[in-house]
C-alpha positions as CSV (number, residue, x, y, z in Angstrom):
1,X,0.0,0.0,0.0
2,X,1.5,3.3,-1.0
3,X,1.9,5.8,1.8
4,X,0.5,8.7,-0.3
5,X,-2.7,10.4,-1.5
6,X,-5.9,8.8,0.0
7,X,-3.9,6.6,2.3
8,X,-4.0,9.6,4.6
9,X,-7.8,9.5,4.6
10,X,-8.6,5.8,4.4
11,X,-5.4,4.1,5.5
12,X,-6.9,2.7,8.7
13,X,-9.9,1.3,6.9
14,X,-7.9,-0.3,4.1
15,X,-5.2,-1.8,6.3
16,X,-7.7,-3.2,8.8
17,X,-9.9,-4.6,6.0
18,X,-7.1,-6.6,4.3
19,X,-5.6,-7.7,7.6
20,X,-9.0,-9.0,8.6
21,X,-9.0,-11.1,5.5
22,X,-5.7,-12.6,6.5
23,X,-3.5,-10.6,4.2
24,X,-0.2,-9.0,5.2
25,X,-0.2,-5.3,4.4
26,X,3.2,-3.8,3.3
27,X,3.2,0.0,3.7
28,X,5.8,2.0,1.8
29,X,8.3,4.0,3.8
30,X,7.6,7.7,4.6
31,X,8.3,10.2,1.8
32,X,11.9,11.0,1.2
33,X,13.8,13.2,-1.3
34,X,14.6,10.0,-3.2
35,X,10.9,9.0,-3.4
36,X,10.0,12.5,-4.7
37,X,12.9,12.3,-7.3
38,X,11.8,8.8,-8.5
39,X,8.2,10.0,-8.8
40,X,9.2,13.1,-10.6
41,X,11.2,11.1,-13.1
42,X,8.3,8.8,-13.8
43,X,5.7,11.6,-14.2
44,X,4.7,14.2,-16.8
45,X,5.4,17.8,-15.9
46,X,1.7,18.5,-15.8
47,X,1.1,16.0,-12.9
48,X,0.7,17.6,-9.5
49,X,3.4,17.0,-6.9
50,X,1.1,14.7,-4.9
51,X,0.6,12.4,-7.9
52,X,4.4,12.4,-8.5
53,X,5.0,11.4,-4.9
54,X,2.4,8.6,-5.3
55,X,4.3,7.1,-8.3
56,X,7.5,7.3,-6.2
57,X,5.9,5.2,-3.5
58,X,4.6,2.7,-6.0
59,X,8.1,2.4,-7.4
60,X,9.5,1.8,-3.9
61,X,7.1,-1.2,-3.4
62,X,8.1,-3.1,-6.4
63,X,9.7,-6.4,-5.2
64,X,8.5,-5.8,-1.7
65,X,5.0,-7.2,-2.1
66,X,2.8,-9.4,-4.3
67,X,0.5,-6.7,-5.4
68,X,-0.2,-3.0,-4.9
69,X,-3.7,-1.8,-3.8
70,X,-4.8,1.2,-5.9
71,X,-8.6,1.8,-5.9
72,X,-10.4,4.0,-8.3
73,X,-12.4,6.6,-6.4
74,X,-14.8,8.9,-8.2
75,X,-17.2,10.4,-5.7
76,X,-19.1,10.1,-2.4
77,X,-22.3,11.5,-4.0
78,X,-23.5,14.7,-5.7
79,X,-21.2,17.7,-5.0
80,X,-18.8,15.2,-3.3
81,X,-16.5,14.4,-6.1
82,X,-12.8,13.5,-5.9
83,X,-10.3,15.0,-8.3
84,X,-10.2,12.9,-11.5
85,X,-6.7,11.8,-10.7
86,X,-8.1,9.5,-8.0
87,X,-10.4,7.9,-10.5
88,X,-7.6,7.4,-13.1
89,X,-4.9,6.2,-10.7
90,X,-5.1,2.4,-11.5
91,X,-4.8,3.2,-15.3
92,X,-2.0,5.7,-14.6
93,X,0.0,3.2,-12.6
94,X,-0.7,0.3,-14.9
95,X,0.6,2.3,-17.9
96,X,3.6,3.8,-16.1
97,X,4.8,0.4,-14.9
98,X,3.6,-1.7,-17.8
99,X,7.0,-3.3,-18.4
100,X,7.8,-3.9,-14.7
101,X,5.4,-6.8,-14.1
102,X,3.5,-4.9,-11.4
103,X,0.3,-6.6,-10.2
104,X,-2.5,-4.2,-9.2
105,X,-5.5,-4.9,-6.9
106,X,-8.3,-2.4,-7.5
107,X,-11.9,-1.6,-7.0
108,X,-14.3,1.2,-8.1
109,X,-16.0,3.6,-5.7
110,X,-18.8,5.6,-7.3
111,X,-21.7,6.4,-5.0
112,X,-23.6,8.2,-7.8
113,X,-24.0,4.7,-9.3
114,X,-24.7,3.0,-6.0
115,X,-21.2,1.7,-5.3
116,X,-19.9,3.0,-2.0
117,X,-16.7,2.0,-0.3
118,X,-18.4,-0.8,1.5
119,X,-19.8,-2.4,-1.7
120,X,-16.4,-1.9,-3.5
121,X,-14.3,-3.6,-0.8
122,X,-16.8,-6.4,-0.1
123,X,-16.8,-7.1,-3.8
124,X,-13.0,-7.1,-3.9
125,X,-12.9,-9.5,-1.0
126,X,-14.8,-12.1,-3.1
127,X,-12.0,-11.9,-5.7
128,X,-9.6,-12.9,-2.9
129,X,-11.7,-16.0,-2.3
130,X,-13.5,-14.7,0.9
131,X,-17.0,-15.8,1.6
132,X,-19.8,-13.3,1.9
133,X,-19.7,-13.7,5.7
134,X,-16.0,-13.1,5.8
135,X,-16.2,-10.1,3.6
136,X,-18.9,-8.5,5.7
137,X,-17.1,-9.2,8.9
138,X,-13.9,-7.7,7.5
139,X,-15.8,-4.5,6.5
140,X,-17.5,-4.2,9.9
141,X,-14.1,-4.5,11.7
142,X,-12.4,-2.1,9.3
143,X,-15.2,0.5,9.4
144,X,-15.2,0.5,13.2
145,X,-11.5,1.0,13.3
146,X,-11.7,3.9,10.8
147,X,-14.5,5.5,12.8
148,X,-12.6,5.2,16.0
149,X,-9.5,6.7,14.5
150,X,-11.4,9.7,13.1
151,X,-13.3,10.3,16.3
152,X,-10.1,10.1,18.3
153,X,-8.4,12.7,16.1
154,X,-11.3,15.0,16.2
155,X,-11.7,14.7,20.0
156,X,-8.0,15.4,20.6
157,X,-8.2,18.6,18.5
158,X,-11.4,19.7,20.1
159,X,-9.8,19.3,23.6
160,X,-6.8,21.4,22.4
161,X,-9.2,24.1,21.0
162,X,-11.1,24.1,24.4
163,X,-7.8,24.6,26.3
164,X,-6.9,27.4,23.9
165,X,-10.3,29.1,24.6
166,X,-9.9,28.8,28.4
167,X,-6.4,30.3,28.1
168,X,-7.6,33.3,26.2
169,X,-10.3,34.1,28.8
170,X,-7.6,34.6,31.4
171,X,-4.5,35.5,29.3
172,X,-1.0,35.7,30.8
173,X,1.9,37.4,29.0
174,X,2.9,34.0,27.4
175,X,-0.6,33.3,26.1
176,X,-0.9,36.7,24.6
177,X,2.3,36.2,22.7
178,X,1.4,32.7,21.5
179,X,-0.4,32.2,18.1
180,X,-2.7,29.5,16.8
181,X,-2.7,28.4,13.2
182,X,-5.1,26.3,11.2
183,X,-3.2,24.3,8.6
184,X,-5.7,23.9,5.7
185,X,-4.5,21.3,3.2
186,X,-5.3,17.9,1.8
187,X,-4.4,15.3,4.4
188,X,-1.7,13.8,2.0
189,X,0.0,17.2,2.1
190,X,-0.6,18.2,5.7
191,X,0.5,14.9,7.2
192,X,3.2,13.8,4.8
193,X,6.4,14.2,6.9
194,X,8.3,15.5,3.9
195,X,5.8,18.1,3.0
196,X,3.3,19.4,5.6
197,X,5.3,17.7,8.4
198,X,8.2,20.0,7.7
199,X,5.8,23.1,7.7
200,X,4.3,21.9,11.0
201,X,7.8,21.6,12.5
202,X,8.6,25.1,11.4
203,X,5.5,26.5,13.0
204,X,6.2,24.5,16.2
205,X,9.8,25.9,16.4
206,X,8.3,29.4,16.1
207,X,6.0,28.7,19.1
208,X,2.8,28.4,17.2
209,X,0.0,25.9,18.0
210,X,-1.1,24.0,14.9
211,X,-4.6,22.7,14.2
212,X,-5.5,20.6,11.2
213,X,-8.5,21.1,8.9
214,X,-8.9,17.4,8.4
215,X,-9.3,16.9,12.2
216,X,-12.6,18.8,12.1
217,X,-15.6,16.4,12.0
218,X,-16.2,15.7,8.4
219,X,-20.0,15.8,8.5
220,X,-19.9,19.2,10.3
221,X,-17.3,20.5,7.8
222,X,-19.4,19.4,4.8
223,X,-22.5,21.1,6.2
224,X,-20.6,24.3,6.9
225,X,-19.2,24.3,3.3
226,X,-22.6,24.6,1.8
227,X,-23.0,28.0,3.5
228,X,-19.9,29.0,1.4
229,X,-20.9,27.4,-1.9
230,X,-23.8,25.3,-3.0
231,X,-22.1,24.0,-6.2
232,X,-18.5,23.3,-5.3
233,X,-17.9,19.8,-6.7
234,X,-14.9,18.5,-4.7
235,X,-15.5,16.8,-1.4
236,X,-12.1,17.3,0.2
237,X,-12.1,21.0,-0.7
238,X,-15.6,21.2,0.8
239,X,-14.3,19.8,4.0
240,X,-11.3,22.2,4.0
241,X,-13.6,25.2,3.5
242,X,-16.0,23.9,6.2
243,X,-13.2,23.3,8.6
244,X,-12.0,26.9,8.1
245,X,-15.5,28.2,8.7
246,X,-15.8,26.1,11.9
247,X,-12.5,27.2,13.3
248,X,-12.4,30.7,12.0
249,X,-13.1,32.5,15.3
250,X,-10.8,30.2,17.3
251,X,-7.5,30.6,15.4
252,X,-5.3,33.6,14.8
253,X,-4.3,32.8,11.2
254,X,-4.8,30.3,8.4
255,X,-2.1,28.6,6.3
256,X,-3.3,27.2,3.0
257,X,-0.9,24.7,1.6
258,X,-1.2,23.2,-1.9
259,X,0.8,21.0,-4.2
260,X,1.6,22.6,-7.6
261,X,-0.4,22.5,-9.9
262,X,-3.5,21.2,-8.1
263,X,-6.5,22.3,-10.1
264,X,-9.2,22.2,-7.4
265,X,-6.9,24.0,-4.9
266,X,-6.1,26.7,-7.5
267,X,-9.8,27.6,-7.6
268,X,-10.9,27.1,-4.0
269,X,-7.8,28.7,-2.4
270,X,-8.4,31.8,-4.4
271,X,-12.0,31.9,-3.4
272,X,-11.0,31.4,0.3
273,X,-8.6,34.3,0.1
274,X,-11.1,36.6,-1.6
275,X,-14.2,35.7,0.4
276,X,-12.9,35.0,3.9
277,X,-11.6,38.4,4.7
278,X,-10.7,39.6,8.2
279,X,-8.4,36.7,9.1
280,X,-4.7,36.7,8.0
281,X,-4.1,33.9,5.4
282,X,-0.8,32.6,4.1
283,X,-1.1,30.8,0.8
284,X,1.7,28.4,0.1
285,X,2.4,26.3,-3.0
286,X,5.1,23.6,-3.1
287,X,6.5,21.8,-6.1
288,X,8.9,18.9,-6.8
289,X,11.9,21.1,-7.4
290,X,11.8,23.3,-4.3
291,X,9.6,21.4,-1.9
292,X,9.4,23.3,1.4
293,X,12.8,25.0,0.9
294,X,12.5,28.7,1.0
295,X,9.3,28.8,3.0
296,X,10.8,29.5,6.4
297,X,11.2,33.2,5.8
298,X,7.6,33.6,4.7
299,X,6.3,31.5,7.6
300,X,8.5,33.5,10.1
301,X,7.1,36.8,8.7
302,X,3.6,35.5,8.9
303,X,4.0,34.5,12.6
304,X,5.6,37.9,13.3
305,X,2.6,39.7,11.8
306,X,0.2,37.6,13.9
307,X,2.1,38.4,17.1
308,X,2.2,42.1,16.3
309,X,-1.6,42.1,15.6
310,X,-2.2,40.4,19.0
311,X,-0.3,43.2,20.7
312,X,-2.5,45.8,19.2
313,X,-1.3,46.1,15.6
314,X,-0.4,49.3,13.8
315,X,-1.5,52.5,15.5
316,X,-2.1,55.4,13.1
317,X,-1.9,59.0,14.2
318,X,-1.1,60.2,17.7
């Protein structure tokens, strides 16, 4: 299983499901410069950085497993689409590694046609020789594990936000100087140790408290997003926008982080900056050549601005 893209959304579900069927799951190593370079060499220039990294992870798994799991995921319903790259991934990988003898395991998720994740995985289990009872039991175990992981992540962040709120009610000098940041990015950017992980480390070194958009309850974030746009087609961007809306009053600033040249982000990030005025926003884009190099000065300046604002900001006149 490649440690990239939707692994950061469904990794617990998929891993638990296959293990419940008695299969060993081999997870690729965390992203490194070598994995990025390998993926970049295998990709077309037009591919986004996240897709390039995914191909690098697939490359790293060749010879380490019997097959690579790459589902095709189209949507979770109306106005809940995934970027087309997620639907095309099996074909992209099959063609990229056509001469390498790579075996793929795949399934199709398309809720607009009545095939959700449950139906897709249960159907896949039958191809592995599992009985109907075994497949349903594996799904039940996996879905519970996924739900538990998501609830635990949301609960941990909510506790942190509550502590932040209490501290602000009775601020000391230290609390007045501290800043809180919402890192708004796709999970495969925000939680990849080579990408968003480096940014989170920068913010931590600067004394900022970091919250993550994907730790906000997904159902709540999706509902909030419809107040922003009724027609936005992409589910993850909906969740990011809804998370920003939900946390808007609780954080001092927002960092938007995107992988170049992500099409959905290029539209939604611009809309966020234009429409969500009144809260400082830092918009960062990373690519395969520079990665997070050179971001530190921008991040430091952003934190300095937030701290200055908390102290009263600019005073005009006398």
